[in-house]
C-alpha positions in Angstrom: 112.8 105.5 103.3 111.4 108.1 100.8 107.6 108.5 100.2 106.7 108.8 96.5 104.0 111.6 96.2 102.1 112.4 93.2 101.2 116.3 93.1 98.8 117.5 90.3 96.4 120.2 89.6 93.4 118.8 87.8 89.9 119.8 86.6 86.8 118.5 87.9 86.5 116.3 84.8 89.9 114.7 85.4 92.3 116.7 83.0 95.6 117.7 84.0 96.5 119.4 80.7 94.4 120.9 77.8 94.4 119.7 74.2 98.1 120.7 73.6 101.3 120.1 75.8 101.5 122.7 78.5 98.0 124.1 78.2 97.8 124.6 81.9 95.5 127.7 81.6 93.2 126.5 84.3 95.8 126.5 86.8 95.4 130.3 87.1 92.0 129.5 88.6 93.3 128.0 91.7 96.7 129.6 92.0 97.2 132.0 95.0 99.1 132.4 98.3 97.6 128.9 99.6 99.1 126.9 96.6 102.4 128.9 96.6 102.9 128.0 100.4 102.0 124.5 99.7 104.4 124.3 96.8 107.2 125.7 99.1 106.4 123.3 101.9 106.5 120.3 99.5 109.7 121.5 97.9 111.2 121.9 101.4 110.4 118.2 102.1 111.6 116.9 98.8 115.0 115.5 98.2 114.2 114.4 94.5 111.8 115.3 91.7 110.6 112.6 89.1 109.4 113.4 85.6 108.3 111.6 82.5 110.1 113.0 79.3 107.6 115.6 78.0 107.1 117.1 81.6 110.9 117.1 82.2 111.6 119.0 78.9 108.8 121.6 79.8 109.8 121.9 83.4 113.5 122.4 82.5 112.5 124.9 79.9 110.3 126.9 82.3 112.3 126.7 85.6 115.8 127.4 84.0 114.3 130.7 82.5 112.2 131.6 85.7 111.7 135.1 86.4 113.1 136.7 89.6 109.6 136.9 91.4 109.4 133.1 91.2 112.4 133.2 93.8 112.2 130.4 96.3 110.1 128.0 94.2 112.6 128.4 91.2 115.6 127.9 93.5 114.2 124.6 94.7 113.2 123.4 91.2 116.6 124.2 89.9 118.6 122.7 92.7 116.8 119.6 93.8 118.0 116.2 92.2 115.8 115.1 89.3 115.3 112.0 87.4 113.8 112.0 83.9 112.2 108.7 83.1 112.6 108.1 79.4 113.6 105.7 76.8 114.1 108.4 74.2 115.8 111.5 76.0 119.5 111.4 75.2 120.5 114.4 77.4 119.3 115.7 80.8 120.9 119.2 80.9 118.7 120.8 83.6 120.9 121.2 86.7 121.2 118.1 88.8 119.3 115.8 86.5 119.9 112.3 85.2 117.9 109.9 82.8 116.7 106.5 83.7 115.2 104.1 81.2 113.6 101.9 83.6 111.4 104.1 85.9 109.7 101.3 87.9 112.8 99.6 89.0 114.8 103.0 89.4 112.0 104.6 91.5 111.5 101.4 93.6 115.3 101.4 94.4 115.5 105.2 95.1 112.5 105.0 97.6 114.7 102.8 99.6 117.8 105.1 99.5 116.6 108.5 101.0 114.7 110.0 103.7 113.0 113.1 102.0 109.9 112.9 99.7 110.0 112.2 96.0 107.5 114.0 93.9 106.0 113.3 90.5 104.4 116.4 88.9 102.5 115.9 85.7 103.8 113.0 83.9 100.5 111.1 83.1 102.1 108.2 81.3 104.9 107.8 83.8 102.3 108.0 86.7 100.3 105.2 85.1 103.4 103.0 85.1 104.2 103.8 88.7 100.5 103.3 89.8 100.4 99.9 88.0 103.6 99.0 90.1 102.0 100.2 93.4 104.7 102.7 94.0 102.8 105.8 95.0 102.6 106.3 98.7 100.3 109.5 98.5 98.4 111.4 95.9 98.1 115.2 96.5 95.5 116.7 94.1 94.1 120.2 93.6 90.8 120.1 91.9 90.2 123.2 89.8 86.4 124.2 89.7 86.1 123.8 86.0 84.9 121.3 83.5 87.6 121.5 80.7 85.8 119.3 78.3 89.0 118.0 76.5 92.6 117.5 77.0 94.7 114.9 78.7 93.4 112.9 81.5 95.7 112.4 84.4 94.3 109.0 85.2 94.6 106.8 82.1 92.5 103.7 81.4 94.1 100.6 82.6 95.4 101.8 85.7 94.6 99.3 88.6 91.7 99.3 90.9 93.0 100.8 94.1 91.0 101.8 97.2 92.1 105.2 98.8 91.7 106.9 102.1 91.2 110.5 102.1 93.3 111.9 104.8 92.8 115.7 104.1 90.4 117.9 102.2 90.7 121.6 102.2 88.9 124.3 100.3 91.1 127.1 98.9 90.0 130.7 98.8 90.4 130.6 95.0 87.7 127.9 94.8 89.9 124.9 94.3 90.0 122.0 96.8 93.1 120.2 97.8 92.8 116.5 98.7 95.3 114.2 100.0 94.8 110.5 99.6 96.7 107.3 100.5 96.5 103.7 99.5 94.4 101.5 101.9 
């Protein structure tokens, strides 16, 4: 059975994006060798990536045009199977992608079908839906040491109360902190 894992970089005040789509400038505060190695480890364990519509379009645009120095990460991002969860997208042109209009039912079904991990990157609205359906098995967050002050919060109002166990916490040489939590 697959595990559904959330992976995001967030600010200390809970933002995963600045005021505009793809304002991820704070990621540079924590990016380094440690996060690159973690990214590769996660992608090697993955057999599917799950995105909301906005994240899917942004990731597709970025990774299909990735520079050569992004080698192995770009290879995984472009080759792994991807699900775009959207009621509005008409096409999923990024390699190895398909669209589902019913994220909760599709992700629930897909969790039972495979053995690798399924990752949700970004995708705040989709994540809220999956959290309400109690589908996440694990939350992996990198906390960037900054108060952004405004932008898009990752955890939206209305998500259910859920107690979590911290199973790992690791400071990064860049000043960020990795946290891995699982539902109790």
